[in-house]
FITI-462177 format. One record per residue: residue number from 1; z, y, x of N, C-alpha, C in turn. Coordinates in steps of 0.02 Angstrom, whole numbers. Layout:
<rs>
- NUM,Z,Y,X,Z,Y,X,Z,Y,X
...
</rs>
This chain:
<rs>
- 1,-1442,-152,1235,-1386,-85,1245,-1404,-38,1213
- 2,-1355,13,1170,-1371,75,1148,-1338,119,1206
- 3,-1377,175,1202,-1371,231,1250,-1358,300,1224
- 4,-1307,325,1248,-1292,408,1223,-1304,445,1266
- 5,-1352,503,1256,-1385,554,1304,-1318,619,1303
- 6,-1289,631,1349,-1255,675,1334,-1289,749,1398
- 7,-1287,798,1348,-1330,853,1403,-1272,898,1420
- 8,-1263,938,1477,-1209,981,1505,-1248,1059,1501
- 9,-1213,1069,1449,-1256,1150,1435,-1205,1208,1422
- 10,-1149,1183,1446,-1112,1242,1456,-1094,1308,1497
- 11,-1132,1306,1553,-1125,1344,1609,-1140,1422,1588
- 12,-1112,1448,1621,-1138,1539,1614,-1196,1547,1634
- 13,-1199,1533,1675,-1277,1569,1731,-1282,1632,1749
- 14,-1211,1641,1770,-1235,1713,1777,-1270,1755,1836
- 15,-1300,1716,1861,-1357,1728,1927,-1388,1749,1883
- 16,-1414,1721,1828,-1482,1738,1782,-1481,1800,1774
- 17,-1426,1837,1745,-1420,1881,1712,-1432,1894,1651
- 18,-1449,1965,1616,-1469,1960,1531,-1433,1935,1476
- 19,-1379,1922,1491,-1327,1911,1432,-1342,1853,1391
- 20,-1399,1823,1408,-1412,1754,1361,-1389,1697,1398
- 21,-1360,1631,1369,-1333,1575,1390,-1379,1556,1431
- 22,-1384,1521,1495,-1453,1498,1528,-1505,1470,1500
- 23,-1464,1397,1477,-1495,1344,1443,-1530,1379,1366
- 24,-1534,1437,1360,-1584,1465,1287,-1643,1513,1334
- 25,-1632,1511,1397,-1675,1543,1425,-1740,1514,1429
- 26,-1812,1547,1405,-1871,1501,1389,-1916,1490,1433
- 27,-1942,1428,1441,-2008,1408,1465,-2056,1385,1426
- 28,-2111,1416,1442,-2161,1395,1400,-2163,1414,1340
- 29,-2123,1476,1320,-2087,1499,1240,-2051,1449,1217
- 30,-2016,1415,1242,-1957,1355,1235,-1902,1364,1250
- 31,-1848,1361,1224,-1770,1367,1266,-1785,1296,1304
- 32,-1745,1301,1358,-1740,1252,1408,-1701,1197,1373
- 33,-1652,1219,1328,-1604,1147,1311,-1655,1111,1274
- 34,-1704,1151,1242,-1752,1123,1190,-1799,1071,1220
- 35,-1813,1090,1267,-1868,1046,1321,-1824,986,1347
- 36,-1767,999,1366,-1717,928,1383,-1697,886,1315
- 37,-1679,909,1244,-1676,874,1193,-1752,821,1177
- 38,-1809,867,1188,-1867,840,1162,-1866,782,1211
- 39,-1853,772,1281,-1887,727,1345,-1821,673,1327
- 40,-1774,670,1302,-1723,606,1294,-1713,597,1247
- 41,-1736,620,1175,-1705,600,1099,-1750,529,1074
- 42,-1811,531,1100,-1844,446,1095,-1804,390,1135
- 43,-1772,420,1193,-1751,363,1221,-1668,344,1225
- 44,-1622,372,1167,-1559,377,1169,-1537,348,1083
- 45,-1482,324,1075,-1475,345,993,-1449,388,982
- 46,-1405,430,1009,-1372,477,971,-1388,522,1046
- 47,-1377,587,1044,-1342,665,1079,-1299,681,1062
- 48,-1268,717,1126,-1209,762,1144,-1228,822,1176
- 49,-1217,878,1156,-1222,935,1182,-1160,963,1208
- 50,-1141,961,1256,-1078,999,1270,-1082,1052,1299
- 51,-1066,1109,1246,-1078,1173,1242,-1030,1223,1244
- 52,-1043,1287,1255,-983,1345,1269,-986,1386,1207
- 53,-947,1412,1185,-926,1453,1118,-979,1500,1129
- 54,-990,1546,1162,-1048,1580,1193,-1116,1559,1142
- 55,-1132,1492,1183,-1188,1459,1160,-1194,1448,1081
- 56,-1142,1424,1055,-1148,1396,989,-1144,1439,932
- 57,-1123,1512,942,-1150,1576,905,-1210,1600,921
- 58,-1265,1574,971,-1308,1621,954,-1370,1572,929
- 59,-1405,1637,899,-1454,1625,828,-1505,1570,863
- 60,-1522,1566,939,-1586,1519,963,-1555,1455,953
- 61,-1477,1471,959,-1461,1386,965,-1449,1349,886
- 62,-1424,1392,853,-1431,1363,778,-1491,1334,754
- 63,-1551,1390,771,-1614,1350,757,-1633,1300,796
- 64,-1607,1286,849,-1621,1224,879,-1574,1169,848
- 65,-1515,1161,827,-1465,1128,788,-1497,1129,715
- 66,-1543,1166,693,-1573,1150,621,-1640,1082,644
- 67,-1677,1081,704,-1734,1067,700,-1726,983,737
- 68,-1666,980,769,-1623,904,791,-1580,875,767
- 69,-1571,815,776,-1510,782,760,-1465,780,829
- 70,-1405,823,833,-1363,807,889,-1296,808,880
- 71,-1241,815,927,-1166,822,900,-1151,871,955
- 72,-1130,936,942,-1099,974,985,-1030,975,979
- 73,-1018,976,1057,-941,988,1065,-923,1046,1114
- 74,-848,1061,1111,-863,1136,1147,-808,1119,1219
- 75,-847,1149,1276,-829,1154,1345,-781,1237,1325
- 76,-732,1231,1312,-678,1298,1321,-688,1345,1382
- 77,-685,1320,1454,-686,1357,1486,-742,1312,1556
- 78,-780,1346,1583,-850,1303,1622,-790,1290,1684
- 79,-771,1229,1667,-730,1211,1732,-752,1144,1782
- 80,-812,1146,1769,-854,1110,1821,-882,1041,1758
- 81,-931,998,1801,-965,942,1756,-915,874,1745
- 82,-853,891,1792,-820,819,1772,-771,833,1705
- 83,-758,904,1713,-728,927,1636,-771,917,1581
- 84,-836,949,1588,-886,942,1529,-892,866,1491
- 85,-902,823,1538,-907,744,1529,-839,729,1481
- 86,-793,743,1525,-719,745,1488,-709,752,1406
- 87,-746,837,1404,-733,845,1332,-787,806,1292
- 88,-840,790,1311,-886,731,1287,-832,669,1254
- 89,-808,647,1301,-756,577,1274,-710,596,1229
- 90,-670,666,1248,-613,675,1220,-634,683,1145
- 91,-698,724,1124,-708,767,1062,-768,713,1023
- 92,-785,658,1044,-834,626,1017,-846,549,1023
- 93,-825,503,964,-808,435,957,-879,392,960
- 94,-934,437,942,-1012,420,931,-1026,405,1010
- 95,-1014,373,1078,-1024,337,1129,-1050,286,1145
- 96,-1115,270,1152,-1133,203,1149,-1103,167,1224
- 97,-1126,107,1253,-1108,71,1312,-1135,95,1355
- 98,-1186,151,1354,-1216,164,1406,-1235,227,1391
- 99,-1210,296,1457,-1236,373,1440,-1277,378,1484
- 100,-1306,411,1471,-1350,467,1501,-1342,535,1520
- 101,-1342,553,1556,-1310,626,1575,-1358,669,1601
- 102,-1385,711,1563,-1425,761,1597,-1404,846,1592
- 103,-1436,888,1632,-1440,958,1626,-1466,998,1585
- 104,-1444,1030,1545,-1480,1088,1497,-1514,1123,1522
- 105,-1513,1141,1602,-1571,1178,1626,-1622,1151,1677
- 106,-1642,1086,1648,-1705,1055,1704,-1740,1026,1637
- 107,-1789,1073,1623,-1843,1066,1565,-1905,1015,1581
- 108,-1895,1004,1628,-1966,963,1663,-1970,905,1663
- 109,-1914,873,1638,-1886,792,1645,-1954,743,1595
- 110,-1979,710,1645,-2035,660,1627,-1998,592,1577
- 111,-2040,583,1536,-1998,531,1491,-1998,462,1522
- 112,-2040,453,1566,-2048,399,1604,-1988,387,1656
- 113,-1967,443,1686,-1886,446,1743,-1842,431,1682
- 114,-1832,444,1624,-1779,444,1565,-1785,369,1544
- 115,-1846,337,1530,-1858,279,1531,-1821,219,1583
- 116,-1846,235,1629,-1806,199,1696,-1743,204,1697
- 117,-1713,275,1693,-1626,273,1696,-1585,228,1649
- 118,-1610,225,1567,-1591,201,1521,-1584,128,1520
- 119,-1654,105,1547,-1653,30,1556,-1624,-11,1627
- 120,-1600,58,1673,-1570,20,1716,-1501,-46,1718
- 121,-1516,-85,1735,-1439,-156,1727,-1396,-112,1796
- 122,-1407,-74,1818,-1366,-48,1861,-1298,-21,1832
- 123,-1224,-6,1879,-1179,20,1856,-1198,95,1846
- 124,-1227,118,1909,-1236,186,1913,-1308,207,1931
- 125,-1343,245,1901,-1423,270,1920,-1434,353,1933
- 126,-1422,366,1994,-1446,426,2022,-1507,435,2014
- 127,-1539,492,1987,-1609,524,2004,-1596,573,2051
- 128,-1665,573,2117,-1661,612,2163,-1731,643,2176
- 129,-1717,701,2219,-1809,721,2227,-1796,735,2307
- 130,-1865,744,2346,-1863,773,2416,-1863,833,2439
- 131,-1836,872,2446,-1866,948,2457,-1844,983,2529
- 132,-1886,1008,2557,-1875,1038,2643,-1876,1119,2604
- 133,-1865,1132,2551,-1820,1206,2566,-1787,1231,2537
- 134,-1734,1281,2551,-1683,1307,2548,-1660,1303,2478
- 135,-1596,1252,2458,-1573,1260,2399,-1509,1250,2387
- 136,-1483,1244,2331,-1398,1245,2329,-1378,1167,2291
- 137,-1420,1112,2292,-1424,1047,2259,-1365,1011,2285
- 138,-1340,963,2281,-1306,916,2302,-1330,874,2345
- 139,-1328,857,2398,-1356,810,2443,-1344,721,2448
- 140,-1365,675,2449,-1358,615,2451,-1350,605,2497
- 141,-1284,573,2528,-1251,544,2581,-1263,454,2566
- 142,-1316,430,2635,-1338,359,2625,-1337,338,2683
- 143,-1302,277,2677,-1286,224,2731,-1325,164,2728
- 144,-1378,138,2776,-1391,68,2800,-1430,71,2702
- 145,-1461,133,2685,-1512,126,2611,-1468,109,2561
- 146,-1392,125,2569,-1358,138,2514,-1338,197,2488
- 147,-1318,226,2444,-1307,285,2416,-1217,264,2415
- 148,-1189,318,2455,-1108,304,2460,-1083,377,2415
- 149,-1105,424,2426,-1072,506,2398,-1133,542,2396
- 150,-1109,595,2348,-1143,648,2339,-1102,708,2360
- 151,-1136,739,2394,-1084,809,2425,-1116,868,2392
- 152,-1074,909,2344,-1083,965,2312,-1114,1026,2382
- 153,-1151,1081,2364,-1159,1128,2409,-1118,1164,2420
- 154,-1063,1169,2388,-1005,1218,2411,-942,1173,2448
- 155,-962,1115,2450,-922,1078,2479,-947,1049,2550
- 156,-1005,1060,2555,-1033,1030,2631,-1031,1059,2674
- 157,-1060,1027,2745,-1054,1051,2805,-1116,1105,2823
- 158,-1129,1126,2863,-1197,1150,2872,-1247,1110,2911
- 159,-1223,1040,2917,-1255,993,2946,-1277,947,2873
- 160,-1240,937,2849,-1248,902,2771,-1306,968,2724
- 161,-1301,1008,2723,-1358,1057,2696,-1426,1042,2722
- 162,-1438,1019,2781,-1500,1004,2815,-1534,943,2765
- 163,-1485,898,2745,-1503,836,2722,-1547,859,2643
- 164,-1604,821,2650,-1686,834,2603,-1682,802,2538
- 165,-1636,750,2538,-1622,700,2467,-1580,747,2418
- 166,-1599,780,2375,-1553,799,2330,-1535,788,2260
- 167,-1477,785,2246,-1469,766,2169,-1492,806,2136
- 168,-1515,776,2067,-1559,831,2009,-1479,836,1956
- 169,-1436,791,1949,-1409,805,1900,-1411,763,1837
- 170,-1475,722,1858,-1479,670,1791,-1464,590,1808
- 171,-1428,562,1775,-1401,490,1792,-1375,447,1730
- 172,-1365,390,1745,-1356,346,1701,-1291,303,1709
- 173,-1258,291,1664,-1178,252,1702,-1143,218,1640
- 174,-1113,158,1653,-1089,106,1614,-1033,177,1598
- 175,-1019,159,1508,-971,205,1478,-911,173,1504
- 176,-893,124,1515,-835,105,1539,-823,112,1610
- 177,-865,127,1648,-838,134,1712,-833,225,1712
- 178,-870,245,1671,-870,329,1676,-800,353,1633
- 179,-777,313,1589,-714,334,1576,-649,314,1632
- 180,-656,258,1643,-612,236,1699,-612,299,1768
- 181,-674,310,1769,-673,363,1843,-621,424,1806
- 182,-659,455,1752,-623,519,1723,-524,499,1718
- 183,-525,443,1675,-440,437,1689,-400,425,1764
- 184,-459,392,1827,-408,406,1874,-418,471,1926
- 185,-475,509,1899,-479,574,1936,-478,645,1909
- 186,-491,637,1838,-483,706,1823,-420,727,1821
- 187,-414,794,1836,-322,816,1841,-340,884,1795
- 188,-286,883,1741,-284,949,1692,-231,975,1727
- 189,-201,977,1778,-147,1029,1811,-197,1103,1837
- 190,-246,1104,1851,-283,1154,1883,-349,1167,1844
- 191,-378,1160,1781,-408,1145,1746,-463,1194,1768
- 192,-441,1254,1793,-493,1319,1806,-538,1291,1869
- 193,-508,1265,1920,-534,1236,1982,-598,1182,1946
- 194,-654,1198,1994,-697,1145,1967,-707,1080,1989
- 195,-703,1042,1956,-694,980,1958,-773,939,1951
- 196,-809,909,2014,-888,885,2010,-897,806,1977
- 197,-940,792,1925,-957,727,1898,-985,682,1961
- 198,-1013,725,2026,-1047,685,2075,-999,636,2122
- 199,-936,663,2111,-864,619,2136,-853,551,2109
- 200,-917,537,2055,-912,461,2015,-946,418,2064
- 201,-992,441,2117,-1025,404,2151,-977,357,2213
- 202,-925,425,2239,-880,385,2291,-835,345,2251
- 203,-814,352,2203,-764,313,2159,-793,235,2145
- 204,-873,245,2115,-887,179,2094,-890,147,2169
- 205,-915,165,2225,-954,122,2294,-887,111,2324
- 206,-838,145,2321,-764,115,2341,-741,62,2284
- 207,-756,56,2239,-720,0,2172,-803,-53,2166
- 208,-842,-57,2220,-874,-128,2228,-936,-126,2169
- 209,-948,-68,2127,-1003,-76,2084,-1070,-60,2104
- 210,-1109,-77,2067,-1182,-74,2076,-1214,-9,2073
- 211,-1237,30,2120,-1264,96,2126,-1348,105,2155
- 212,-1375,99,2113,-1439,130,2126,-1476,204,2133
- 213,-1528,219,2171,-1543,305,2169,-1619,287,2178
- 214,-1650,313,2138,-1734,331,2159,-1764,401,2169
- 215,-1794,429,2201,-1845,469,2202,-1905,492,2161
- 216,-1893,539,2139,-1947,587,2098,-1986,628,2116
- 217,-2032,641,2088,-2059,722,2106,-2000,790,2097
- 218,-1997,828,2147,-1953,886,2132,-1969,919,2060
- 219,-2041,931,2057,-2062,975,1986,-2038,940,1923
- 220,-2031,894,1943,-2021,860,1865,-1919,858,1855
- 221,-1895,875,1913,-1822,865,1904,-1774,929,1898
- 222,-1812,995,1940,-1777,1048,1972,-1759,1093,1916
- 223,-1701,1092,1936,-1677,1151,1884,-1681,1239,1892
- 224,-1653,1276,1836,-1652,1343,1844,-1581,1373,1879
- 225,-1587,1394,1947,-1502,1437,1942,-1528,1516,1946
- 226,-1584,1516,1972,-1584,1593,1975,-1660,1608,1919
- 227,-1665,1685,1954,-1730,1684,1897,-1796,1664,1924
- 228,-1789,1659,1991,-1842,1637,2064,-1853,1571,2026
- 229,-1817,1519,2031,-1824,1462,2011,-1842,1442,1939
- 230,-1825,1504,1895,-1849,1486,1836,-1934,1525,1832
- 231,-1960,1554,1870,-2031,1563,1886,-2076,1503,1916
- 232,-2026,1474,1948,-2052,1407,1984,-2066,1366,1927
- 233,-2011,1351,1903,-2025,1307,1824,-2061,1310,1775
- 234,-2092,1387,1754,-2133,1415,1736,-2206,1396,1749
- 235,-2211,1401,1815,-2264,1373,1843,-2285,1291,1841
- 236,-2225,1262,1847,-2245,1183,1842,-2265,1164,1773
- 237,-2226,1207,1730,-2231,1175,1667,-2299,1198,1623
- 238,-2322,1257,1649,-2397,1275,1618,-2444,1219,1655
- 239,-2441,1194,1724,-2487,1149,1756,-2480,1100,1716
- 240,-2439,1075,1691,-2411,1018,1659,-2451,1018,1579
- 241,-2439,1052,1544,-2462,1070,1481,-2551,1076,1494
- 242,-2574,1103,1547,-2650,1115,1553,-2676,1054,1578
- 243,-2643,1013,1613,-2674,943,1634,-2674,905,1587
- 244,-2624,923,1527,-2621,849,1477,-2676,878,1420
- 245,-2709,946,1426,-2764,949,1382,-2819,939,1400
- 246,-2828,958,1462,-2898,933,1525,-2895,874,1514
- 247,-2854,814,1525,-2862,750,1523,-2893,733,1465
- 248,-2863,777,1397,-2880,737,1333,-2948,775,1315
- 249,-3000,803,1363,-3061,823,1345,-3067,915,1330
- 250,-3018,935,1336,-3016,1022,1336,-3036,1062,1403
- 251,-3091,1097,1371,-3122,1132,1426,-3098,1204,1428
- 252,-3074,1212,1502,-3033,1269,1530,-3074,1285,1588
- 253,-3119,1360,1576,-3156,1390,1625,-3110,1414,1686
- 254,-3040,1419,1674,-3006,1447,1729,-2917,1431,1707
- 255,-2897,1377,1741,-2854,1341,1709,-2791,1383,1701
- 256,-2778,1414,1786,-2718,1446,1789,-2725,1514,1759
- 257,-2766,1530,1732,-2764,1590,1679,-2737,1570,1606
- 258,-2720,1503,1592,-2704,1499,1513,-2640,1483,1506
- 259,-2626,1512,1447,-2532,1514,1449,-2530,1464,1375
- 260,-2485,1420,1390,-2478,1377,1329,-2417,1339,1311
- 261,-2408,1321,1256,-2321,1296,1254,-2329,1217,1226
- 262,-2287,1181,1245,-2284,1117,1198,-2308,1112,1133
- 263,-2300,1162,1098,-2309,1159,1020,-2384,1185,1014
- 264,-2427,1163,1069,-2498,1227,1044,-2539,1137,1052
- 265,-2578,1135,992,-2606,1076,989,-2685,1075,991
- 266,-2730,1059,1034,-2785,1095,1047,-2828,1011,1039
- 267,-2880,990,997,-2931,945,1007,-2982,931,1054
- 268,-2985,885,1091,-3053,866,1137,-3117,926,1110
- 269,-3151,952,1159,-3222,984,1154,-3195,1060,1136
- 270,-3154,1069,1129,-3118,1155,1122,-3141,1181,1198
- 271,-3163,1240,1198,-3188,1285,1248,-3115,1333,1262
- 272,-3112,1359,1333,-3045,1393,1329,-3061,1439,1391
- 273,-3085,1496,1385,-3098,1545,1427,-3043,1573,1455
- 274,-3048,1618,1525,-3001,1646,1557,-2959,1673,1523
- 275,-2885,1683,1549,-2833,1739,1518,-2819,1732,1438
- 276,-2826,1687,1425,-2785,1669,1346,-2735,1638,1359
- 277,-2709,1664,1292,-2636,1631,1265,-2634,1600,1205
- 278,-2611,1540,1224,-2607,1511,1143,-2525,1466,1150
- 279,-2501,1518,1087,-2434,1495,1060,-2416,1449,1028
- 280,-2346,1439,1001,-2325,1388,950,-2356,1399,897
- 281,-2359,1327,885,-2363,1299,818,-2443,1344,804
- 282,-2484,1312,856,-2575,1328,852,-2595,1251,856
- 283,-2646,1270,801,-2679,1207,796,-2758,1221,797
- 284,-2801,1175,864,-2868,1201,856,-2919,1137,864
- 285,-2974,1147,830,-3003,1084,802,-3075,1080,859
- 286,-3084,1033,856,-3153,1030,903,-3212,1067,892
- 287,-3238,1089,945,-3311,1131,939,-3288,1224,935
- 288,-3225,1233,938,-3201,1289,951,-3213,1326,1020
- 289,-3224,1383,1010,-3240,1442,1066,-3169,1497,1079
- 290,-3129,1490,1133,-3075,1538,1131,-3098,1588,1197
- 291,-3134,1632,1164,-3144,1676,1234,-3084,1728,1235
- 292,-3132,1752,1311,-3058,1793,1370,-3034,1846,1328
- 293,-2951,1835,1341,-2903,1885,1331,-2881,1876,1260
- 294,-2890,1821,1233,-2886,1814,1176,-2800,1799,1156
- 295,-2777,1813,1119,-2689,1789,1092,-2682,1767,1015
- 296,-2673,1700,1030,-2654,1671,952,-2594,1640,968
- 297,-2555,1635,898,-2496,1609,888,-2500,1607,803
- 298,-2458,1527,808,-2451,1499,726,-2496,1507,673
- 299,-2568,1496,720,-2634,1483,676,-2650,1431,682
- 300,-2687,1406,630,-2738,1355,621,-2813,1363,617
- 301,-2856,1342,677,-2930,1377,685,-2971,1302,679
- 302,-2995,1294,622,-3055,1225,613,-3116,1221,659
- 303,-3158,1193,653,-3200,1170,695,-3239,1221,678
- 304,-3270,1206,748,-3350,1278,780,-3331,1356,765
- 305,-3256,1377,756,-3262,1440,758,-3259,1475,843
- 306,-3278,1537,837,-3260,1579,899,-3230,1639,888
- 307,-3163,1626,931,-3102,1692,915,-3119,1738,999
- 308,-3118,1797,985,-3137,1836,1052,-3196,1858,1064
- 309,-3183,1911,1116,-3146,1923,1176,-3095,1959,1148
- 310,-3036,1960,1166,-2982,2019,1151,-2960,2014,1070
- 311,-2967,1958,1057,-2935,1944,969,-2864,1930,972
- 312,-2831,1951,921,-2768,1916,911,-2759,1895,846
- 313,-2740,1832,853,-2739,1791,794,-2656,1788,794
- 314,-2638,1796,737,-2538,1805,731,-2513,1754,658
- 315,-2459,1741,664,-2433,1676,619,-2462,1676,551
- 316,-2485,1632,521,-2496,1613,452,-2571,1610,446
- 317,-2587,1621,493,-2690,1631,493,-2709,1576,500
- 318,-2768,1543,448,-2809,1504,457,-2892,1510,458
- 319,-2925,1506,508,-3001,1523,512,-3011,1454,493
- 320,-3066,1456,454,-3096,1398,430,-3169,1380,460
- 321,-3202,1329,441,-3247,1296,492,-3312,1383,487
- 322,-3327,1372,559,-3392,1422,583,-3350,1492,578
- 323,-3311,1499,575,-3289,1589,559,-3291,1601,620
- 324,-3295,1667,615,-3300,1717,709,-3238,1766,676
- 325,-3207,1770,736,-3156,1832,751,-3172,1862,808
- 326,-3207,1931,826,-3227,1954,870,-3182,1998,909
- 327,-3210,2036,959,-3152,2090,992,-3139,2127,955
- 328,-3075,2143,994,-3034,2195,965,-2998,2189,881
- 329,-3005,2128,866,-2988,2092,802,-2928,2070,788
- 330,-2884,2098,730,-2832,2075,734,-2810,2029,656
- 331,-2795,1979,664,-2789,1946,592,-2725,1919,584
- 332,-2681,1920,522,-2614,1899,521,-2611,1876,443
- 333,-2573,1826,440,-2538,1786,366,-2620,1795,323
- 334,-2676,1768,347,-2732,1777,297,-2773,1711,322
- 335,-2810,1701,266,-2878,1653,295,-2938,1676,289
- 336,-2965,1655,319,-3045,1675,341,-3084,1609,328
- 337,-3128,1617,271,-3166,1566,239,-3216,1533,285
- 338,-3244,1479,273,-3311,1465,302,-3364,1515,316
- 339,-3390,1517,393,-3442,1548,408,-3435,1633,390
- 340,-3389,1663,398,-3358,1725,376,-3354,1756,435
- 341,-3372,1819,439,-3350,1848,523,-3314,1925,516
- 342,-3309,1943,556,-3261,2015,572,-3273,2013,638
- 343,-3322,2054,681,-3346,2040,730,-3311,2099,794
- 344,-3291,2155,767,-3269,2211,802,-3209,2256,774
- 345,-3157,2264,793,-3123,2326,806,-3086,2337,728
- 346,-3057,2286,717,-3049,2279,645,-2977,2257,618
- 347,-2924,2260,570,-2861,2215,573,-2878,2196,493
- 348,-2847,2126,490,-2848,2103,414,-2776,2067,403
- 349,-2742,2095,357,-2678,2080,359,-2669,2048,291
- 350,-2637,1989,261,-2618,1981,203,-2670,1968,155
- 351,-2730,1947,189,-2799,1929,152,-2804,1860,137
- 352,-2850,1840,81,-2880,1790,72,-2971,1810,68
- 353,-3011,1799,132,-3062,1816,121,-3127,1738,106
- 354,-3168,1756,70,-3198,1693,28,-3248,1670,92
- 355,-3290,1611,92,-3354,1598,114,-3400,1659,137
- 356,-3450,1660,184,-3492,1698,196,-3479,1775,200
- 357,-3429,1804,215,-3418,1869,206,-3413,1905,266
- 358,-3453,1959,267,-3470,2007,329,-3422,2046,333
- 359,-3371,2071,374,-3325,2122,385,-3338,2170,445
- 360,-3369,2249,426,-3389,2278,468,-3332,2301,513
- 361,-3361,2337,552,-3316,2372,622,-3276,2419,603
- 362,-3207,2438,629,-3167,2445,589,-3134,2465,530
- 363,-3142,2398,495,-3130,2403,431,-3042,2391,432
- 364,-3006,2418,390,-2934,2392,397,-2907,2366,312
- 365,-2869,2315,309,-2837,2303,249,-2776,2338,252
- 366,-2754,2383,217,-2705,2422,198,-2647,2390,167
- 367,-2616,2340,200,-2565,2304,157,-2489,2311,142
- 368,-2473,2363,183,-2398,2392,179,-2405,2444,151
- 369,-2366,2477,111,-2346,2530,79,-2294,2564,92
- 370,-2260,2547,144,-2210,2584,172,-2145,2537,147
- 371,-2160,2495,94,-2083,2450,79,-2097,2379,58
- 372,-2158,2366,36,-2186,2288,13,-2274,2277,54
- 373,-2265,2221,75,-2321,2200,95,-2371,2168,22
- 374,-2437,2193,38,-2475,2154,-41,-2534,2114,-2
- 375,-2558,2082,-52,-2624,2045,-47,-2686,2052,-68
- 376,-2740,2055,-24,-2806,2061,-59,-2822,1993,-65
- 377,-2891,2004,-98,-2929,1933,-109,-3019,1949,-122
- 378,-3050,1929,-59,-3111,1930,-53,-3150,1890,-62
- 379,-3198,1894,-119,-3245,1841,-155,-3302,1819,-105
- 380,-3326,1746,-122,-3378,1739,-50,-3435,1793,-53
- 381,-3467,1799,0,-3547,1832,27,-3516,1904,9
- 382,-3483,1921,3,-3458,1996,10,-3475,2026,64
- 383,-3505,2097,70,-3518,2123,120,-3460,2180,130
- 384,-3438,2188,176,-3366,2260,173,-3411,2285,260
- 385,-3447,2350,218,-3471,2412,297,-3422,2422,333
- 386,-3431,2462,388,-3400,2476,450,-3345,2531,405
- 387,-3293,2532,447,-3245,2597,430,-3214,2591,359
- 388,-3215,2536,334,-3192,2519,253,-3124,2514,251
- 389,-3085,2555,213,-3013,2549,195,-2990,2508,137
- 390,-2979,2450,134,-2959,2402,71,-2880,2421,61
- 391,-2858,2460,15,-2794,2484,-13,-2756,2415,-54
- 392,-2736,2377,-29,-2718,2324,-51,-2650,2335,-123
- 393,-2647,2307,-148,-2665,2232,-185,-2742,2265,-220
- 394,-2788,2207,-206,-2853,2225,-227,-2890,2145,-241
- 395,-2930,2164,-292,-2960,2080,-304,-3048,2106,-291
- 396,-3104,2077,-237,-3159,2101,-252,-3200,2023,-252
- 397,-3215,2028,-318,-3261,1974,-332,-3317,1962,-290
- 398,-3352,1890,-295,-3398,1879,-250,-3476,1902,-257
- 399,-3481,1911,-189,-3582,1950,-196,-3565,2023,-201
- 400,-3495,2061,-189,-3509,2136,-193,-3517,2155,-123
- 401,-3532,2226,-128,-3559,2279,-75,-3530,2331,-72
- 402,-3497,2326,-20,-3447,2391,0,-3488,2443,49
- 403,-3490,2510,25,-3543,2544,66,-3503,2559,135
- 404,-3508,2576,191,-3475,2611,239,-3440,2661,240
- 405,-3381,2672,274,-3331,2732,264,-3294,2734,200
- 406,-3301,2675,160,-3284,2696,89,-3192,2694,103
- 407,-3148,2696,59,-3086,2681,35,-3089,2652,-20
- 408,-3074,2603,-17,-3083,2555,-98,-3018,2543,-123
- 409,-2997,2578,-173,-2941,2581,-214,-2928,2534,-291
- 410,-3001,2526,-299,-2991,2474,-358,-3033,2413,-351
- 411,-3006,2367,-401,-3049,2316,-405,-3121,2299,-423
- 412,-3148,2258,-390,-3221,2251,-380,-3250,2201,-450
- 413,-3282,2194,-489,-3317,2132,-532,-3378,2113,-485
- 414,-3382,2026,-513,-3441,2005,-481,-3519,2054,-467
- 415,-3531,2049,-391,-3594,2092,-377,-3601,2155,-393
- 416,-3532,2181,-404,-3537,2270,-391,-3557,2288,-320
- 417,-3558,2365,-334,-3557,2388,-277,-3523,2461,-266
- 418,-3493,2476,-215,-3447,2526,-213,-3460,2582,-150
- 419,-3473,2644,-167,-3451,2700,-104,-3407,2752,-137
- 420,-3371,2781,-80,-3326,2841,-90,-3319,2880,-18
- 421,-3398,2897,-25,-3385,2953,13,-3385,3017,2
- 422,-3382,3047,31,-3364,3135,11,-3455,3158,22
- 423,-3483,3211,-20,-3550,3223,-7,-3564,3249,67
- 424,-3607,3228,101,-3630,3262,171,-3656,3332,164
- 425,-3627,3360,197,-3656,3443,192,-3695,3445,259
- 426,-3757,3468,252,-3793,3494,326,-3809,3573,316
- 427,-3803,3621,365,-3809,3675,359,-3854,3691,426
- 428,-3886,3738,410,-3920,3760,492,-3877,3780,528
- 429,-3869,3772,588,-3837,3818,628,-3839,3874,663
- 430,-3800,3924,643,-3819,4001,699,-3825,4004,749
- 431,-3867,4019,778,-3875,4033,842,-3837,4078,883
- 432,-3806,4076,936,-3759,4131,968,-3821,4188,1006
- 433,-3801,4247,988,-3833,4277,1039,-3810,4284,1105
- 434,-3857,4289,1143,-3848,4282,1229,-3850,4354,1243
- 435,-3797,4359,1294,-3762,4420,1324,-3816,4425,1382
</rs>
């Protein structure tokens, strides 16, 4: 039986502030909507995203559209979840016999939960969680073990708000019954009045449909309605990502201080020291040590490299085997060859560094002339002395030696020596007369 995933993402999220559609706020450096798409994409035949005009115009949403295959339908006014489902049915004919409905601001959904929902043989499956904290989730009304109704927070009594079993917004349902529910319950007379999709529970109960609910851990189903809830979700996500790496053989000295993304790939045997940020599109091979306070994004680090402490590795950088990037060194859009090292206080930008190169403290690749970026190439076994400025574009052939303090503006042939220091003048100091 085929399934269609429908992601409700048109809400404005005014309590979040900031002027960005709520579902595009990031968790672990990835928009919440993208997390939801990743969670469900392997379990449904197609995905429909119900979006606002504001959302589809946003550049982040356009990037997501380019990465994943889904259909976008527009909900002109945020008139509630029932109206959002109506938009999906009205604007898309590619809806299979079962629908999976997810909220675009719930980025922690586990794939095993999705699997249980789409494979259920019940007419309606509601995913819920237990929570003792004060919240604004809908509450499940259960009678003799059977779910008979979900009461939304705005419509609930003080007594109902004390119920601890909460609706997550994630559900699966028969397409035929969902369509019948809309035909009999959706009202076009007052579209600005919020109409709730959760009313489907009471409707199907009265029509003798099979309804199932199951409770899962709150941290996998909670959504973000406030900035504080977004902080909680970030904490849950980081814990999940760290645990995944640790279970796969990565060593973390102080896991709670390490920041990751779903697009951070680390092999077993890597050691990560405290207060480290590993961003998107990072690939780290076994035997690498990432020392404290290092920040890495968009980089590939081969086996047995050492990075940090206090190193910054920026996008499009590759560190080859046994390379070392030390404290307060920044590398961008460069290749650092096998066994090469730059240990202190330097900047390497738009450069190819060969094998066995030693770059001294305070060296700078001057790659920007105010209008364009330029590249430099450094051959194998070259020594670059401390406080050297390499004015790109340049080629330094292998086995060359650049003396400390040099400002290099010319290419160097193989095995050559360069020095460009002003003459040192030492004079005898005059002694001041004592008064």
